[in-house]
N, C-alpha and C positions, 0 to 999 in steps of 0.2 A: 422822489427823487435825493441822493443823498446829499448834496448842497443846500437843499430847503431844511432836511433833517439837522444835518450841522447847524445850520442858523438857528434853528429852536433851541438844539441843545445851549447854543450860546446865551439865551436868555436866561439861563441858571446861574452864569456870573453875577448876574445883575438883581436876581432876586434875593432877598435878604429873608433870613431865618425868624421865622414870625413871631416866633416865642421868645427868642434875642429883643426884638423889637419892642413887642410891648413892656418888657421889661428896662428899655433905653438904651437898649444895645445894638448897634448900627454895622457892626463887622463881620460877623460871618453872614458868607452867601451859600445857597444851596449847593451850587460846585465844590465851594470850599469843605462842606459837610460830607459830600458825594467822594470826596478825594479819600479823607481818611477813611470813611466806611469800607473804602475799595482796600486801603491798606491793612485795616484792622478785619475783615474779612479773609485774607490774606493768611494774616499772621494765625488768626483763629482754626483756619482752617489745617494750617499743616500742623499745629498742636493735636487736633482731634483727630489727625488721620491715623494716629495709632490705637484709636478706639472706634473709629469708624470709618467705612468706606467713602470719601468724599472724592466728587468730580471737582476736581478743583479749577479747570476751565469752567465748566457750569457754574460754581461759586461764584467766581470773578466777573461772568457776565451776568449774575444775577445783582451782583453790587454795584455793578457801573450801570444797571437798568432801573434799579430801585425806586429811585425819586424823579424820575424822566416827566412825569405826569404832570408834575410840580410846574413845566415851563407853558404848561397850557391853564392851569388853575390856581396858581401860587402856593405859597406853603401856609395850608392852614393848621392854624397852633390849636392845640388840645382843648382850651377854653372854648372856642368854636365848635366844637363837637358835641355840646350841651346845646346847641342851638339848632345843628343844619344834622347832627344825627352820625354816625359811623356810615349807614347803609347809603347815603345820601354820598356823603364824600366820594366813596368807594365806586358808587354810581360814577360820579363825574370822573372821576379818575381814570376809570375803565374806560368811557366813551375818549377821554383823552388819548389815552395808549392808542386805542384803535386807531384813532385819527394821525397820530404821530408815525405809527409804522404801517400805514394803509399803502402806500408807495415805495417801500422797501423791498427789494429783493426777499429778505428773510425775514419779512415783517410781521407773521406768525409764529416764527421761532420766538422773534424777540419778545412778542405777546405772550406766548405762554410760558416765556422765564421771567417775565414781570407779574402774570397774573401767579405762578408759584411763588412767587415772593409776599403776594398779597393775601395767599390763602394757606402759606406754609405748609405747603404739601411735600418738600421732600428735606433731606438733613441740609441740604446747600440753602433751603431758604430758611430753614431754621438758625442757622449760624449767621446769614447775614441781619437776617431781623436782630438776633442778638447784639450786633455789630455794630447796626444802626442806632438804638437806643445807647450802647457804650458809648458810643463817642459822642451823643448827645452830653451823655454826663461828664465824659472827659472835658469837653467843652464847656459846660456848668462850670466844673471846678477850678478851670482857669480864669473863667470870667469873675469867678469870685475870687480869686488872687489878685483880679484888677479893681475890688473892693464891693462888688455888686452883691444884693443882695438875695439869693436865688433859691431860700429855703423852699420854695413851693415844688421845687424840681426834685428835691429828694424826700420831699414827703408824698407826690404822688405814685400811688402804685404803678399806672399805668404806663410807666418808665420803667420798669421792671420785670412786667409780666411774661416779656419773651427771654428771661435770663434762665434758660434750663439748662446750661452747660455749666458744669462744677468747674471751669476753669474759667469761665465769663465772670461766676460769682464770688470767684478767687480774687480777678482782677479787679471788679467793683468793688470786694472788701477791702484792698490795698488802696484804693481811691479813696476811700472813706475813712481810712485811719489818717490818710495825708490830708484831707479836710478838717480833722478835727483836731489835728496839729497845728495845722494854720489859724484856727480857731483861739 
């Protein structure tokens, strides 16, 4: 039922991004992150349309859905992956998404889009993957401007593994330049 799904999605407003919490930052929720991932996905999609055939509706649907499993399992920080493993995290997220979508009319379609993001199956999924990590690094930069020491985010290659597009590398390069000026 739609109302149950909406109530479940509302939880994302209250779930804090775990990587920030571990570093003493309570500010950003998963929903906050998802909003800017959607904006960034739209911008990147428009920029990359000159080079790739991109279905913008699909891109934005993937961006909207990319972190919804966190309403069921929470935001699992990178550090926890060394204990639970990426396969276990993925298995839990798949089960959470199956449960979330099971009663929705277009549930299978939504699940397929979410799975496409997880598996990097399409150009749209790859763009949202890049936007997901790039948004995190923009937020990291903003928190550093507030005085937090977050070098470990900049030194973790996992955070950049989806930067496959030149425009993403260019934007990230500009962010790094601004960070160096700040320090």
